[in-house]
N, C-alpha and C positions, 0 to 999 in steps of 0.2 A: 477577620472571620466573621461571615455575616449571617445572617439566617436564610436568606436566600440565595445563597450562594449554593449552586447546584453536587457543585463537586463534593463541598461540606456535608450536605444530605445523603449522598451515597455513602459517603463515610460511616454517617450515622446511622444509617440502614442496616448497612451490613452488620455492622458490630452489635446492634439490637439482634438481629438472626440467629448470630453467634450463640450472645446470651440466652436467647432464648431455646435455643437448642441442647445449651449445657455444656458444650464443649468449649474447653480451653483453645487458645491460637494453636499450639502444638496438634490436636487432635484433630483441628480444623485443616493444620498443614498434611496430616495421614490421608485425610480424607478427599484431600482436591490434589496429589501425586497427580502428573509431575511439576505442578507448579512450586516454587520454594516457598520459605518462610519469608523472605523480604518480600517478594513479590504481595504476597496475603496481606502480611501488614501493611503495607502501603496501602493495597485497598479498604484496610478496616480504617485507616486512617487517615483516609484523603481528605484534603482541604486545600485551600490554597497555598502556591508555593512548594507543594510536593509533587510528584510524577502523577500525570493523569493514570489509571489503568487500562487495559486493552478491554474490550469488550471479550473479547474471550476469558479474560481473568473473571470479571463479572460472571459471566454465565457457568463457567465450573463453581465458584465458591455458592451461588444459588441454587445449583444442580445438588451439590455436597448437601445443603441445609433444607432442601427440598420447597426451596420458595422460587416463586414466579420472576423471571429475568425480567420481564418488560418493562417493568416501572422505574427499575435502576439503570436499563440500557438510555430508557426514554433520558434521564439524569445526568448519564453519562453522554449522551447526544448534545445535551445543553452545555453541558461543562465545557466541552471540545470548542464548541461556537462562541462561548463567553470570552472574549477580546483580553480581558483578565487575567484567563486561565496562563499559567507560563505553559512555553511551550514543554514538551517532554524531553527524555533521551532519546535517541533515535529507536528503541525498543525496551518495553517495561519487562518481560520476560528476561530469564537468566539465560544470558546467552552461550554461557560456558558448555551449556546441554548440546547448543549445535556444533562444538569444536569436533572434529575427527582426531579419535587417539589411536595409537597403533596397539595391536591384541597384545596381552600380555597372559598367554597361557599359563603360565606356572602360577600365577596371582588367584583366589578366590573372588569374586563379586563381579556386579559390572563393569566391564570393560568401560563405560564411559567414567567411569571412577577410577577404574586402577591402570588403566592402559596408560602407556609413556606418549605424552604429548609431545607432537614435533610440529614446531611453529610453521616451518619448511615445507610442509606439506601442502600439496597443489590444494585439497579442499580448504585449509585453514587460511591461505593467502586468498584464495577467492573470496569465503567469507569477509575477508578485514576490508576487501575492495568494496564489497557490497555494504559492508559499516559504512566505509567513508562518503560513500554516495547518500546514504540516508542521514549522516551527519551533517549533510552539507546544508548551509543556509539556502531556504526557499526563494526564489526572485518569481518576479511577477513576468509571465508569457509573453505578455505585452509589450514590456521593457528587456527583452533578453537582450546580455550584453553582447555588442557587436565584433569584440575581440574575436578572432577565427578560434573555434575549439573544437576536438574531437575526442568522442567517451560514451560514457553512459549518463541515462538521464532516465528522471522517473515525474510523471504529470499527475497531480493533484489537483481534485477540485473542492472550492471552497464557496460556492454560491447557494443560490435559493431551491433550485430545480428539486423536486418533491423525491421523483426517482432515485435521484444520487444520496439522498441524504443519508442514508447510514453511514458515507464515506465522507462526505461533506463537512471539513472541519478548517478551520485556520491554524491547526499545530502540524497540518501535513502529514500525516501518519500513516494512511492507506493510499497509493497510488491507483489511477483509475486507468493509467499506460506506464509502460516501461518500454524503453528500446536502446539501442544502441545507436552510432554515430560514426562510420569506418571513413579512415582520410578516402577523399574520392582520388579515383585513377584517371590520370592522361593518359590518351590512349597514341599521343606522339613522345611524350617524355620517359613514360612510363614509372613517372614519380605519382606519389600522392599527394593531392592537390586540398591544403588544410582548412577548417571550417565546415564540414558536411553539418554539424549540429546546428549551426547558426542558421544556415539555408532551411533545414529542416524544421525548427522551429516556427522559421516564417511562413513554412506551407501550412503548419499546424496551426495558426494564426489565423492565417486566410481561411481554413476549412472552418474552420469556428465561425467565422466574420457571416461566412454563405449562408447559415443555420440560424433558426428562429429560436430555437428554445436554451441555448446556451449563449454567452458572454463572453469574451477574453479575457475582460478584468478579473472571470472568476477562475480562472484556472493560474497555478504556482507550478515552477519547475526546482526540481534539485537536480543538479548536473557535477558533474565530476569528470575532468581530462584525466585521459588515462591511456598510457599505452595500448595498442589493438590486441596483444596476446590477453591482455586480463579483461576482455569484456562478454566473451560468449558465458563463462562460466558465472561469472556474477549474475548476468542477466538472468540467466536461469535462476537460478536462486532466489533472487528478487521476484520473480514472475512465481516461482513455487511457494514463498514463503505469502506473498499479499495477495495472492491469485488475484490480480488487477483486471477488471471487468471488461476494457477494453481490448485486453491480450486473448482472454479465456472463456469471452461468453459473448460478445459483440464485436468480432473480427473487422477490420477493413476501413478503422481509423489512418491509419499509414500509409495505407493502400497509395500507390504514383501509376496517376493513367498512363499507359505506353502506346499514342495513337489513336486513332478515332476508330480502329478496330475493334477495342475493348467496348464500344456501344452497344455491341448484339449480346453481350452478357451481361447476366443478372446482376443487380445494384447489390454493392458488400452488404453485412449487416447492419452496421455503423449507418449506412446511407439509409436503410431503412427505418431505423430508429430516429435518425436526426438529418432528415430533409433538408435539401438546400444546395448541396453542391452541384455547381453546374452542369457535370458530365454527366453525375450522376441518375441526373432528372430525366438525361435522352435515355437511361438503360430498360431491360426489364426490372419487373420486382423480385426482389430477392426470396429466397423459398420459404421462409418466415415472414408473417405479418410484422407489423408494428405492434400491435396488441401482444402477440405471442411473444414478442422480444422484451416488451416490457413485462413480462410475466416470468421470462427465464432470467431476468434481469435480479427482481426482485427474490426470486428461489435461491438466487446466488448467493445475496447480502444475508439471508436467512442463515443460511448455510454457514456462511463463513463466520456468524456470530455464533451458532452451538458451537462452532470447531474448538 
C-alpha cells in the first residue's frame, strides 16, 4: 500500500469524513440505505487488493456525510485506470436485493426480506445469465475469437477520449454498448447459421476504424454464448442497470445499412457524434448537432454518477 495509491487515498478520505461527522459505521449504514454494511465497509477500507467501490456508492456516502463527492470521484477514476488495481467482482452492490421473491402475505416486513425465494423464477434465471455475462473475462475487440458463437455481449471503452472518461476503465465495469447476436437464418434451409456475434464484432471493428476520435485497441468485449431463449431478458436487465451511453443516448452504432435507399434518411446520432463511416457521410445531418450530443452524453454520465 503506497501513499500515492488513489484507492487508498479514497478510503482514507471517506474514513476521515465519517470520523468528522461523529457517526460510527452502523449510523452511516442507516443513513446510506439501501447500501449494505459490507458495501460501505469496503469503501471505507478501500486499498489495493480489495474491491473498487462503485461511483454510486461513493456519491451516496458523500451525500449522507454532507461532503462534495467530486474529489473522491476523481480518485475513483484514477484507481480504475491504474493497471495495478485488481479487477473488481461483477458488481460491488449487494446483488441479493435484485432477486425477485414470492409474496408472503402472512409475514410482516418488506417482501424482499420475508418473501420465499424461488431460484427457478424467470426473473431470477435472467439475472443469473446477466451476471454470468458481467463475470466473463474481457477480450480485445481487435482479437475477438474466430470460433463461431452467438449470445450476449457488452462493449467497454478503455481509451483516453475525454467524452467517455467517466466510464473508461481497464476494469470494464460500465459498458458503452450492450447487444445480442441471434443465429442467422437461411431462407433455403430454414435453419440457424451460427457465428453471428463474430461477424458483428468485425462490423463493429470496421465502424470504429472509420472514425477519427476512437481507436479499436481501446475497446474490450465481454461475451456469453447462450441459448436464444435467454437473450432478450438479460439484455434488458443489462441496459436497465448500466444505461450504456450508445444504447440510451447516442443511438445508431449497431445500425445496418440496407441498400442505397437509406442515403436520403438522416445520419444516426452515433454517426453525427463520431463521423467517418462512408455511407453516413452521404446522408443528411442528424436532428441533433455534435455539440448537442456531447452535452447530452455529459449530462447522462453526471446523472448516472448521482444515481
